[in-house]
C-alpha positions, 0 to 999 in steps of 0.5 A, spaced: 678 604 909 679 612 911 678 618 908 683 622 904 687 626 907 692 631 904 699 630 904 705 634 903 712 632 900 717 635 905 724 631 904 727 625 900 731 619 902 738 620 899 742 614 901 743 608 906 747 609 913 750 603 916 747 595 916 741 596 921 737 600 916 738 607 917 737 612 911 739 619 910 734 624 909 734 631 906 729 636 907 726 639 900 727 645 897 730 649 903 724 647 908 726 646 915 727 638 917 720 636 919 720 629 921 720 627 928 719 621 932 713 617 932 711 621 925 707 617 920 710 618 913 709 615 906 714 614 901 713 615 893 713 612 888 710 607 893 713 600 893 709 595 889 710 590 894 711 591 902 709 597 906 708 604 903 707 607 910 712 607 915 713 610 922 719 614 924 722 611 930 728 615 931 732 622 928 739 623 929 743 629 927 741 636 926 740 641 920 736 639 914 740 632 913 739 627 918 739 620 919 733 616 920 730 610 923 724 607 920 720 602 923 720 595 919 726 597 916 731 593 919 737 592 915 741 594 909 737 590 904 730 593 906 733 600 906 737 600 899 730 600 895 728 606 899 733 611 896 731 616 891 724 616 894 720 622 896 717 623 903 710 625 904 707 627 911 700 628 913 698 636 912 695 636 919 702 634 922 705 640 919 707 646 922 702 652 921 707 656 917 708 651 912 704 654 907 708 660 907 714 656 906 712 651 900 715 654 894 712 648 889 705 650 892 706 658 892 709 658 885 704 661 880 699 664 885 696 671 885 697 676 890 692 681 892 693 686 897 687 689 901 689 696 899 692 696 892 688 690 889 692 685 885 699 685 886 701 680 881 704 673 881 709 669 885 714 667 880 720 665 885 721 664 892 728 666 895 730 663 901 733 667 907 735 665 914 730 669 917 724 668 912 723 667 905 721 672 900 716 672 894 718 675 888 712 677 885 711 680 878 705 684 875 702 691 875 707 694 879 713 691 876 717 686 880 715 686 888 719 683 893 714 681 899 717 678 905 713 671 907 711 673 914 705 671 917 704 679 919 703 680 912 698 674 910 691 675 911 689 669 908 692 663 905 688 657 902 690 651 898 688 654 892 686 661 889 689 668 890 693 669 897 690 675 900 696 680 904 696 687 907 702 690 905 705 696 909 705 702 905 712 703 901 713 696 900 710 697 893 711 703 888 704 705 887 706 710 881 709 705 877 702 701 875 702 698 868 695 696 867 696 692 861 699 686 865 
């Protein structure tokens, strides 16, 4: 028995494709498509009987929706019950910047700047073509923070997110310490 490894939800199965067991998988919440050949995935909710983990044997297509072949899923009868399930991947297999893009994990987290202290709480993640933007509300009102590695000093799985924001991004004259 192996020790617990954290997993992250990265996609969901939206439909079957053909009679040979392929499924169509869509990336979740504006994430890029993160599945690759040879990657082990877990599906939730898990099946009561049968396998709970699968290995991706092929990904076809481009963009955030792709046709995927999972080892052991060889026909339509085996792929049909998988529709609607979420796809989880070991956190260790994800790209380094995944934590900056995972909106579910970011919502409600506090943002602390090196120079200004508490900025506020992330209340929304706006998706953008180049990078996401965190909508932070707090003592400086609404602050839009580009979610780029250059500004992030520390991002652990819990607790405040430490940033080093450039001068001028936050209007320092509009402090409301009652928040």
